[in-house]
C-alpha positions in Angstrom: -125.3 131.4 -138.1 -127.2 134.4 -136.6 -125.5 136.9 -134.4 -127.3 135.6 -131.3 -126.6 131.9 -131.9 -124.1 130.2 -129.5 -123.2 126.7 -128.7 -122.1 125.0 -125.5 -120.0 121.9 -125.1 -120.1 120.1 -121.7 -117.5 117.5 -120.9 -118.8 115.2 -118.2 -116.7 113.2 -115.8 -117.3 111.7 -112.3 -116.4 114.9 -110.4 -116.7 117.8 -112.7 -118.5 119.4 -115.7 -116.2 121.4 -118.0 -118.1 123.9 -120.1 -117.0 125.7 -123.2 -118.9 128.2 -125.3 -118.6 129.1 -129.0 -118.1 131.5 -130.6 -117.2 133.7 -127.6 -114.7 131.2 -126.1 -115.9 131.4 -122.5 -115.0 128.4 -120.3 -115.7 127.4 -116.7 -116.0 124.3 -114.5 -118.6 123.2 -112.0 -118.7 120.1 -109.8 -121.0 117.3 -110.9 -123.2 117.6 -107.9 -126.8 118.7 -107.6 -125.6 122.2 -106.6 -123.1 122.3 -109.5 -125.7 121.1 -112.1 -128.2 123.7 -110.7 -125.6 126.4 -111.2 -125.0 125.3 -114.8 -128.7 125.3 -115.5 -129.1 128.7 -114.1 -126.2 130.1 -116.2 -127.5 128.6 -119.4 -131.1 129.7 -118.8 -130.1 133.3 -118.5 -129.5 133.2 -122.2 -130.6 130.0 -123.9 -128.0 128.5 -126.2 -128.8 127.3 -129.6 -127.6 123.9 -128.5 -125.7 122.3 -125.6 -123.9 119.1 -126.4 -122.4 116.2 -124.4 -121.0 112.9 -125.4 -122.4 109.6 -124.1 -120.3 108.8 -121.0 -121.5 105.6 -119.4 -124.8 107.3 -118.3 -123.1 110.0 -116.3 -124.4 112.6 -118.8 -128.1 111.7 -118.4 -128.7 113.6 -115.1 -127.2 116.7 -116.6 -129.1 116.4 -119.8 -132.4 115.8 -118.0 -131.9 118.9 -115.8 -131.1 121.1 -118.8 -133.9 119.7 -120.9 -136.4 120.2 -118.0 -135.3 123.9 -117.9 -135.9 124.3 -121.6 -132.3 124.2 -122.7 -131.9 122.4 -126.1 -129.5 119.6 -125.4 -128.0 116.8 -127.5 -126.1 113.6 -126.7 -123.7 112.2 -129.3 -121.8 109.0 -129.5 -118.2 109.4 -128.2 -116.6 107.9 -131.4 -118.2 110.7 -133.5 -116.6 113.3 -131.2 -113.2 111.6 -131.3 -113.2 111.3 -135.1 -114.2 115.0 -135.3 -111.4 116.0 -133.0 -108.9 114.1 -135.1 -110.2 115.6 -138.3 -109.9 119.0 -136.7 -106.3 118.4 -135.8 -107.0 118.4 -132.1 -104.8 115.5 -130.9 -104.3 116.6 -127.3 -106.9 115.5 -124.8 -107.9 117.3 -121.6 -111.3 118.0 -120.1 -111.1 121.6 -121.1 -110.1 120.7 -124.7 -112.8 118.1 -124.9 -115.4 120.7 -124.0 -114.1 123.0 -126.7 -114.4 120.1 -129.3 -118.0 119.4 -128.1 -119.0 123.0 -128.6 -117.3 123.1 -132.0 -119.1 119.9 -133.0 -122.5 121.4 -131.9 -121.8 124.5 -133.9 -120.8 122.5 -137.0 -123.3 119.7 -137.2 -126.2 120.8 -134.9 -127.5 117.3 -134.1 -131.1 116.7 -133.1 -132.1 117.6 -129.6 -132.2 114.8 -127.0 -135.6 113.9 -125.6 -135.6 113.0 -121.9 -137.0 109.6 -121.2 -140.1 109.2 -119.1 -139.8 107.4 -115.7 -141.5 104.4 -117.4 -139.0 104.4 -120.2 -136.1 104.6 -117.8 -137.4 101.7 -115.8 -137.9 99.5 -118.8 -134.4 100.4 -120.2 -132.9 99.4 -116.8 -134.7 96.1 -116.8 -133.8 95.2 -120.4 -130.2 96.2 -119.8 -130.1 94.1 -116.7 -131.4 91.1 -118.6 -128.7 91.6 -121.2 -126.1 91.6 -118.5 -127.4 88.4 -117.1 -127.4 86.7 -120.5 -123.8 87.7 -120.9 -122.9 86.4 -117.4 -124.6 83.1 -118.2 -122.6 82.8 -121.4 -119.3 83.5 -119.6 -120.1 81.0 -116.8 -121.2 78.4 -119.3 -117.9 78.7 -121.1 -116.0 78.4 -117.8 -118.0 75.3 -117.0 -117.1 73.7 -120.3 -113.4 74.5 -120.0 -111.1 71.6 -119.4 -109.4 71.1 -116.0 -112.3 72.5 -113.9 -112.0 71.1 -110.4 -115.0 69.5 -108.7 -115.3 72.4 -106.2 -115.1 75.0 -109.0 -117.7 73.1 -111.0 -120.0 73.0 -108.1 -119.6 76.8 -107.7 -120.2 77.4 -111.4 -123.3 75.3 -111.5 -124.7 77.0 -108.4 -124.0 80.4 -109.9 -125.5 79.5 -113.3 -128.7 78.3 -111.5 -128.9 81.6 -109.7 -128.4 83.6 -112.9 -131.1 81.6 -114.7 -133.5 82.2 -111.8 -132.7 85.9 -111.7 -133.0 86.2 -115.5 -136.5 84.6 -115.3 -137.5 87.0 -112.6 -136.3 90.0 -114.6 -138.2 88.7 -117.7 -141.4 88.5 -115.6 -140.9 92.1 -114.5 -140.4 93.2 -118.2 -143.6 91.3 -119.2 -145.5 93.0 -116.4 -144.2 96.5 -117.6 -145.3 95.7 -121.2 -148.8 95.0 -119.9 -149.1 98.4 -118.2 -151.2 101.2 -119.8 -148.1 103.1 -120.8 -146.6 100.4 -123.0 -149.6 98.1 -123.8 -150.7 99.7 -127.1 -147.2 99.8 -128.7 -146.2 96.4 -127.3 -149.4 94.8 -128.7 -148.7 96.4 -132.2 -145.1 95.2 -132.2 -146.0 91.7 -130.9 -148.4 91.3 -133.8 -145.5 90.9 -136.2 -144.3 87.4 -136.6 -140.7 87.1 -135.3 -141.0 89.9 -132.7 -141.3 88.3 -129.3 -141.3 89.8 -125.8 -137.5 90.3 -125.7 -137.3 92.2 -129.0 -140.5 94.2 -128.1 -139.0 95.3 -124.8 -135.7 96.2 -126.5 -137.4 98.3 -129.1 -139.5 100.2 -126.6 -136.5 100.7 -124.3 -133.7 101.5 -126.7 -135.7 103.1 -129.5 -138.3 105.5 -128.0 -138.2 107.4 -131.3 -139.9 104.5 -133.0 -142.9 105.7 -135.0 -141.7 109.4 -135.0 -139.1 109.0 -137.8 -139.2 108.2 -141.4 -137.8 104.9 -142.7 -134.4 106.3 -143.6 -134.0 108.1 -140.3 -134.9 105.0 -138.2 -132.6 102.8 -140.2 -129.7 105.2 -139.8 -130.4 105.6 -136.0 -130.2 101.9 -135.4 -127.2 101.6 -137.8 -128.9 99.6 -140.5 -128.5 102.2 -143.3 -126.0 100.9 -145.9 -123.1 103.4 -146.4 -121.6 103.9 -149.9 -117.8 103.3 -150.3 -117.4 104.4 -153.9 -114.1 106.4 -153.9 -111.5 105.3 -156.3 -111.9 103.6 -159.6 -114.4 100.9 -158.5 -117.3 100.9 -156.1 -117.0 98.8 -153.1 -119.6 96.9 -151.1 -121.8 99.0 -148.9 -121.5 98.5 -145.1 -123.5 99.4 -142.1 -121.8 101.1 -139.1 -122.6 103.1 -136.0 -126.0 103.2 -134.5 -127.4 101.2 -131.6 -125.5 97.9 -131.6 -127.4 96.4 -128.6 -130.6 96.8 -130.6 -129.2 95.4 -133.8 -128.2 92.2 -132.0 -131.8 91.6 -131.0 -133.2 92.7 -134.4 -130.9 90.1 -136.0 -132.6 87.3 -134.0 -136.1 88.7 -134.7 -135.3 88.9 -138.4 -133.9 85.4 -138.4 -137.1 84.0 -137.0 -139.1 86.2 -139.4 -137.3 84.7 -142.4 -138.9 81.4 -141.4 -142.4 82.4 -140.2 -143.2 85.9 -141.5 -144.3 85.6 -145.2 -143.2 89.2 -146.1 -139.7 88.9 -144.6 -139.4 85.3 -145.8 -140.2 86.3 -149.4 -137.6 89.1 -149.3 -134.9 86.9 -147.8 -135.6 84.1 -150.4 -135.4 86.6 -153.3 -132.2 88.1 -152.1 -130.5 84.7 -151.7 -131.8 83.6 -155.1 -130.0 86.7 -156.6 -126.8 85.5 -155.1 -126.5 87.9 -152.2 -124.4 86.8 -149.3 -126.3 85.6 -146.2 -125.2 88.5 -144.1 -126.3 91.1 -146.7 -129.7 89.4 -147.0 -130.1 89.3 -143.2 -129.2 93.0 -142.9 -131.7 93.8 -145.6 -134.4 91.8 -143.7 -133.5 93.5 -140.4 -133.9 96.9 -142.1 -137.2 95.8 -143.7 -138.6 94.5 -140.4 -137.5 97.6 -138.6 -139.1 100.0 -141.1 -142.3 98.0 -141.1 -142.4 98.1 -137.3 -141.8 101.9 -137.4 -144.7 102.3 -139.8 -147.0 100.2 -137.6 -146.3 102.3 -134.5 -146.6 105.5 -136.6 -150.0 104.5 -138.0 -151.3 102.6 -135.0 -151.9 99.5 -137.2 -151.1 95.9 -136.5 -148.9 93.9 -138.8 -150.3 92.8 -142.1 -148.3 91.3 -144.9 -148.7 93.1 -148.3 -150.1 90.9 -151.1 -147.0 91.7 -153.3 -143.7 93.1 -152.2 -140.4 93.5 -153.8 -137.2 92.5 -152.1 -134.7 95.3 -151.6 -131.0 95.1 -151.3 
């Protein structure tokens, strides 16, 4: 670390932003208001930090991150579980806003995660629509389960059926808005490339563009790790253990699973890989994760190269 390098941790809550700096140990608090955020930006632009870091906090951090990024301050957003695990490993078991800010600054100094890229207004709008669709799908599932439960009265059943009908209508409306966005000039080229792959429909396409704006800008290992499809070794002790996936963007993995499932039936390349893995005695889940990873890496390459899907003549299955 050079003499001029310094790192900032920003703990975000509804009312306040607690700020800690390493290595000099400065700390202060501002209100999470437009005025408070502006004051923080002014302070950090007087001498740009090497990195300012926040944890993902139900979206509360995005306004702060966007203001800092717009002012040229390098900023990163990290999954909250990584921060908690780091705090425990560092022996910091107490938890206050001030201590959390210190942990964030220490994490930034230790790991220096990649800077966050502010989404464009179009990306924000698509993400909001895709998230809303996911919410409606979950609500429909819950109401359907309530409708099927025993002992539901006639009045309750009528209410549930009415609500389910409204949810289905609203879901269809949101899906039309998503389709309309995918046809705009901003998304059309990438959406067309992604849709050319068998198994990738409008829902998966929208999710990829909304939740993975980095698609096409990373190598295959980076994109697999970002989504949480990179197998992690667990070889400590006398015997190696099966590798597992963890972390990443769970909401995207769920949709990729469905896309890969369809691809194992209709996409020759993915189908061949899946068949080969099953023939080698791999468990179904292992084969599916491998196909998800294979599909994701292929989509990443398509967007990177600007080329539509084409199945290679020969292709080896990978574990």
